[in-house]
C-alpha positions as YAML, in Angstrom:
chain: A
units: angstrom
residues:
- id: 1
  name: MET
  ca: [128.56, 143.00, 47.25]
- id: 2
  name: ARG
  ca: [131.46, 140.53, 46.09]
- id: 3
  name: ASP
  ca: [131.90, 139.69, 42.43]
- id: 4
  name: ARG
  ca: [130.53, 136.12, 42.17]
- id: 5
  name: LEU
  ca: [131.80, 134.98, 38.85]
- id: 6
  name: ALA
  ca: [135.42, 134.72, 39.37]
- id: 7
  name: HIS
  ca: [136.37, 133.53, 43.06]
- id: 8
  name: VAL
  ca: [136.45, 130.61, 45.29]
- id: 9
  name: ALA
  ca: [133.91, 129.85, 48.05]
- id: 10
  name: TYR
  ca: [134.49, 131.27, 51.55]
- id: 11
  name: ILE
  ca: [135.28, 127.73, 52.66]
- id: 12
  name: GLU
  ca: [137.53, 125.20, 50.86]
- id: 13
  name: LEU
  ca: [134.70, 123.12, 49.58]
- id: 14
  name: GLY
  ca: [137.37, 120.90, 47.50]
- id: 15
  name: ASN
  ca: [135.80, 121.05, 44.32]
- id: 16
  name: ASP
  ca: [135.05, 123.94, 41.70]
- id: 17
  name: ILE
  ca: [131.45, 123.13, 41.14]
- id: 18
  name: PRO
  ca: [129.25, 126.23, 41.29]
- id: 19
  name: GLY
  ca: [126.48, 127.09, 43.58]
- id: 20
  name: ILE
  ca: [124.67, 124.90, 45.66]
- id: 21
  name: ARG
  ca: [125.97, 121.56, 43.67]
- id: 22
  name: GLY
  ca: [129.40, 122.59, 45.08]
- id: 23
  name: LEU
  ca: [128.10, 122.61, 48.37]
- id: 24
  name: LEU
  ca: [126.08, 119.45, 48.24]
- id: 25
  name: ALA
  ca: [129.37, 117.66, 46.89]
- id: 26
  name: PHE
  ca: [131.19, 118.94, 49.93]
- id: 27
  name: ARG
  ca: [128.79, 117.78, 52.60]
- id: 28
  name: PRO
  ca: [126.99, 114.67, 51.01]
- id: 29
  name: LYS
  ca: [125.49, 114.16, 54.91]
- id: 30
  name: THR
  ca: [123.52, 117.27, 54.62]
- id: 31
  name: ALA
  ca: [123.12, 116.76, 50.53]
- id: 32
  name: GLY
  ca: [120.73, 113.88, 50.71]
- id: 33
  name: PRO
  ca: [118.01, 115.39, 52.90]
- id: 34
  name: LEU
  ca: [118.50, 118.45, 50.92]
- id: 35
  name: GLY
  ca: [117.76, 116.75, 47.73]
- id: 36
  name: GLU
  ca: [114.63, 114.70, 48.87]
- id: 37
  name: LEU
  ca: [113.29, 117.85, 50.06]
- id: 38
  name: ALA
  ca: [113.83, 119.69, 46.63]
- id: 39
  name: GLU
  ca: [112.48, 116.52, 44.82]
- id: 40
  name: THR
  ca: [109.35, 116.24, 46.88]
- id: 41
  name: LEU
  ca: [108.51, 120.00, 46.38]
- id: 42
  name: LEU
  ca: [109.38, 120.68, 42.84]
- id: 43
  name: ARG
  ca: [108.91, 117.15, 41.27]
- id: 44
  name: GLY
  ca: [106.54, 114.99, 43.58]
- id: 45
  name: ASP
  ca: [103.01, 114.30, 42.97]
- id: 46
  name: ASN
  ca: [100.96, 117.86, 42.92]
- id: 47
  name: THR
  ca: [98.11, 119.62, 40.88]
- id: 48
  name: LEU
  ca: [101.08, 122.38, 40.27]
- id: 49
  name: SER
  ca: [103.21, 121.89, 37.33]
- id: 50
  name: ARG
  ca: [106.65, 121.25, 37.69]
- id: 51
  name: GLY
  ca: [107.57, 123.99, 35.90]
- id: 52
  name: GLU
  ca: [105.12, 126.27, 37.90]
- id: 53
  name: ARG
  ca: [107.02, 125.00, 41.20]
- id: 54
  name: GLU
  ca: [110.36, 125.87, 39.51]
- id: 55
  name: LEU
  ca: [108.91, 129.22, 38.81]
- id: 56
  name: ILE
  ca: [107.83, 129.94, 42.19]
- id: 57
  name: ALA
  ca: [111.59, 128.89, 43.28]
- id: 58
  name: ALA
  ca: [112.95, 131.16, 40.85]
- id: 59
  name: TYR
  ca: [110.70, 133.98, 42.02]
- id: 60
  name: VAL
  ca: [111.70, 133.82, 45.32]
- id: 61
  name: SER
  ca: [115.30, 133.38, 44.39]
- id: 62
  name: ARG
  ca: [114.98, 136.45, 42.18]
- id: 63
  name: LEU
  ca: [113.60, 138.43, 45.23]
- id: 64
  name: ASN
  ca: [116.34, 137.29, 47.32]
- id: 65
  name: GLU
  ca: [119.02, 138.36, 44.40]
- id: 66
  name: CYS
  ca: [120.61, 134.77, 44.47]
- id: 67
  name: GLU
  ca: [121.66, 134.55, 41.13]
- id: 68
  name: TYR
  ca: [122.62, 131.22, 41.17]
- id: 69
  name: CYS
  ca: [119.44, 129.88, 42.20]
- id: 70
  name: ALA
  ca: [117.25, 132.35, 40.22]
- id: 71
  name: SER
  ca: [119.06, 131.43, 37.06]
- id: 72
  name: SER
  ca: [119.35, 127.67, 37.52]
- id: 73
  name: HIS
  ca: [115.44, 127.70, 38.72]
- id: 74
  name: GLY
  ca: [114.42, 129.73, 35.94]
- id: 75
  name: ALA
  ca: [116.16, 127.71, 33.27]
- id: 76
  name: THR
  ca: [114.40, 124.63, 34.68]
- id: 77
  name: ALA
  ca: [111.07, 126.27, 34.69]
- id: 78
  name: ALA
  ca: [111.75, 127.60, 31.31]
- id: 79
  name: ALA
  ca: [112.47, 123.95, 30.14]
- id: 80
  name: GLN
  ca: [109.02, 122.89, 31.44]
- id: 81
  name: LEU
  ca: [106.45, 125.75, 30.52]
- id: 82
  name: ALA
  ca: [105.28, 126.85, 27.53]
- id: 83
  name: GLY
  ca: [106.81, 130.30, 26.50]
- id: 84
  name: GLY
  ca: [110.00, 128.96, 27.81]
- id: 85
  name: ALA
  ca: [112.82, 131.25, 28.76]
- id: 86
  name: ALA
  ca: [111.21, 134.52, 27.25]
- id: 87
  name: ARG
  ca: [108.20, 133.61, 29.53]
- id: 88
  name: VAL
  ca: [110.11, 133.20, 32.66]
- id: 89
  name: ARG
  ca: [112.53, 136.19, 32.09]
- id: 90
  name: GLN
  ca: [109.26, 138.18, 31.74]
- id: 91
  name: VAL
  ca: [107.85, 136.82, 35.06]
- id: 92
  name: LEU
  ca: [110.98, 137.30, 36.86]
- id: 93
  name: ALA
  ca: [111.52, 140.82, 35.62]
- id: 94
  name: GLY
  ca: [108.43, 141.71, 37.55]
- id: 95
  name: ALA
  ca: [109.76, 139.97, 41.11]
- id: 96
  name: GLY
  ca: [109.07, 142.26, 43.67]
- id: 97
  name: VAL
  ca: [106.47, 144.34, 42.08]
- id: 98
  name: GLY
  ca: [102.98, 144.05, 43.57]
- id: 99
  name: ARG
  ca: [104.04, 142.38, 46.73]
- id: 100
  name: ASP
  ca: [101.09, 144.12, 48.20]
- id: 101
  name: GLY
  ca: [98.94, 141.64, 46.65]
- id: 102
  name: ASP
  ca: [97.92, 143.63, 43.65]
- id: 103
  name: GLY
  ca: [99.84, 141.92, 41.09]
- id: 104
  name: ASP
  ca: [102.37, 143.07, 38.91]
- id: 105
  name: GLY
  ca: [100.36, 142.62, 35.77]
- id: 106
  name: ALA
  ca: [101.90, 139.37, 34.80]
- id: 107
  name: ALA
  ca: [98.12, 137.60, 34.89]
- id: 108
  name: ASP
  ca: [96.96, 140.41, 32.71]
- id: 109
  name: ALA
  ca: [99.66, 140.22, 30.03]
- id: 110
  name: GLY
  ca: [98.91, 136.25, 29.69]
- id: 111
  name: LEU
  ca: [102.17, 134.98, 31.21]
- id: 112
  name: VAL
  ca: [100.82, 133.32, 34.27]
- id: 113
  name: SER
  ca: [97.42, 132.30, 35.17]
- id: 114
  name: ALA
  ca: [95.43, 134.30, 37.75]
- id: 115
  name: LYS
  ca: [95.84, 131.29, 40.18]
- id: 116
  name: LEU
  ca: [99.50, 131.16, 39.70]
- id: 117
  name: ARG
  ca: [99.77, 135.30, 40.05]
- id: 118
  name: ALA
  ca: [98.14, 134.85, 43.40]
- id: 119
  name: LEU
  ca: [100.59, 131.95, 44.29]
- id: 120
  name: LEU
  ca: [103.60, 133.90, 43.38]
- id: 121
  name: ASP
  ca: [102.25, 137.02, 45.47]
- id: 122
  name: ILE
  ca: [101.86, 134.53, 48.51]
- id: 123
  name: ALA
  ca: [105.70, 133.40, 47.94]
- id: 124
  name: GLY
  ca: [106.63, 137.12, 47.68]
- id: 125
  name: LEU
  ca: [104.93, 137.82, 51.14]
- id: 126
  name: VAL
  ca: [106.97, 134.79, 52.43]
- id: 127
  name: GLN
  ca: [110.26, 136.07, 51.25]
- id: 128
  name: LEU
  ca: [109.72, 139.01, 52.97]
- id: 129
  name: GLY
  ca: [108.66, 137.36, 56.35]
- id: 130
  name: GLY
  ca: [106.06, 134.52, 57.27]
- id: 131
  name: ARG
  ca: [104.04, 136.84, 59.04]
- id: 132
  name: MET
  ca: [103.76, 139.02, 56.16]
- id: 133
  name: VAL
  ca: [101.47, 136.44, 54.58]
- id: 134
  name: THR
  ca: [97.62, 137.76, 55.15]
- id: 135
  name: GLU
  ca: [94.29, 136.04, 55.20]
- id: 136
  name: GLU
  ca: [93.40, 138.23, 52.37]
- id: 137
  name: ALA
  ca: [96.33, 136.92, 50.06]
- id: 138
  name: VAL
  ca: [95.17, 133.44, 50.89]
- id: 139
  name: ALA
  ca: [91.77, 134.54, 50.10]
- id: 140
  name: LYS
  ca: [92.58, 135.93, 46.90]
- id: 141
  name: ALA
  ca: [94.35, 132.49, 45.68]
- id: 142
  name: ARG
  ca: [91.70, 130.54, 46.92]
- id: 143
  name: ALA
  ca: [89.14, 132.89, 44.69]
- id: 144
  name: GLU
  ca: [91.48, 132.22, 41.97]
- id: 145
  name: GLY
  ca: [91.23, 128.52, 42.23]
- id: 146
  name: ALA
  ca: [94.25, 127.51, 44.69]
- id: 147
  name: THR
  ca: [94.03, 124.42, 46.85]
- id: 148
  name: ASP
  ca: [94.80, 124.29, 50.30]
- id: 149
  name: VAL
  ca: [97.77, 122.08, 49.49]
- id: 150
  name: GLU
  ca: [98.63, 124.31, 46.54]
- id: 151
  name: ILE
  ca: [98.80, 127.31, 49.12]
- id: 152
  name: HIS
  ca: [100.43, 125.12, 51.52]
- id: 153
  name: ASP
  ca: [103.39, 123.85, 48.70]
- id: 154
  name: THR
  ca: [104.00, 127.43, 47.78]
- id: 155
  name: VAL
  ca: [104.75, 128.70, 51.16]
- id: 156
  name: LEU
  ca: [107.00, 125.95, 51.73]
- id: 157
  name: ILE
  ca: [108.66, 126.20, 48.49]
- id: 158
  name: ALA
  ca: [109.11, 129.83, 49.11]
- id: 159
  name: ALA
  ca: [110.55, 129.29, 52.68]
- id: 160
  name: THR
  ca: [112.98, 126.56, 51.52]
- id: 161
  name: PHE
  ca: [114.33, 128.66, 48.94]
- id: 162
  name: CYS
  ca: [114.93, 131.26, 51.45]
- id: 163
  name: MET
  ca: [117.35, 129.05, 53.03]
- id: 164
  name: PHE
  ca: [118.67, 127.48, 49.99]
- id: 165
  name: ASN
  ca: [119.64, 131.04, 48.76]
- id: 166
  name: ARG
  ca: [121.16, 132.02, 51.93]
- id: 167
  name: TYR
  ca: [123.16, 128.78, 51.84]
- id: 168
  name: VAL
  ca: [124.37, 129.59, 48.48]
- id: 169
  name: ASP
  ca: [125.23, 133.18, 48.77]
- id: 170
  name: GLY
  ca: [126.08, 132.68, 52.58]
- id: 171
  name: LEU
  ca: [129.30, 130.50, 51.66]
- id: 172
  name: GLY
  ca: [129.95, 132.59, 48.67]
- id: 173
  name: THR
  ca: [129.60, 130.00, 46.03]
- id: 174
  name: SER
  ca: [130.54, 130.90, 42.48]
- id: 175
  name: VAL
  ca: [128.06, 131.93, 39.83]
- id: 176
  name: PRO
  ca: [128.30, 130.68, 36.25]
- id: 177
  name: ASP
  ca: [128.01, 133.64, 33.78]
- id: 178
  name: ASP
  ca: [127.42, 131.10, 30.74]
- id: 179
  name: PRO
  ca: [123.65, 130.54, 30.29]
- id: 180
  name: ALA
  ca: [124.53, 127.28, 28.53]
- id: 181
  name: GLN
  ca: [125.28, 125.78, 31.84]
- id: 182
  name: TYR
  ca: [122.06, 126.67, 33.12]
- id: 183
  name: ILE
  ca: [120.30, 125.20, 30.46]
- id: 184
  name: ALA
  ca: [122.53, 122.05, 30.44]
- id: 185
  name: SER
  ca: [121.86, 121.55, 34.37]
- id: 186
  name: ALA
  ca: [118.05, 122.34, 33.75]
- id: 187
  name: GLU
  ca: [117.95, 119.27, 31.07]
- id: 188
  name: HIS
  ca: [119.26, 117.10, 33.57]
- id: 189
  name: LEU
  ca: [116.91, 117.91, 36.48]
- id: 190
  name: VAL
  ca: [113.94, 117.50, 34.24]
- id: 191
  name: ALA
  ca: [115.54, 114.02, 33.15]
- id: 192
  name: HIS
  ca: [116.52, 112.94, 36.42]
- id: 193
  name: GLY
  ca: [115.31, 115.05, 39.48]
- id: 194
  name: TYR
  ca: [117.25, 116.36, 42.63]
- id: 195
  name: THR
  ca: [118.46, 112.71, 44.14]
- id: 196
  name: VAL
  ca: [120.42, 111.81, 41.38]
- id: 197
  name: PRO
  ca: [123.92, 113.14, 41.74]
- id: 198
  name: ARG
  ca: [125.21, 115.09, 38.78]
...
């Protein structure tokens, strides 16, 4: 894999903005719908908190090894969840473990609720492929209190972030190595959302 910390994207973007933000600035016509989708999924009315939805996005991004999206959405989750960055780091460290539906101990360790653990398991299955999601995984989430809308939105967040991760990495965007950049971006996203230019 190419070093993403010190290079330019595979295409000439006309800007030096890292990650997806540089791609959105390059192609405003597609940026609008993508921003609206992210806004709806991650910040719209939902019984899952904004922090929980950001954590799902970061979790899938970590599974996809998309450093930019995992760091960006991890920071945004941390800004909105009790336990902050330390809690998010611990959950993301378990990304990929227990994708057979057995869980990875995060719920047992009190990092996430049993319901969110079951939803993260579903998100992990979506990352492998949509047909990997089973009736058993959905039944487990329901048994932990997940609603059909929460299950639907988890699958859609996971599928959307597979697309976003491939968009970011498929065009070789740069990845900041300074955690402060992700924290600043998270503060902006928490305050203003995904449809306001940054």
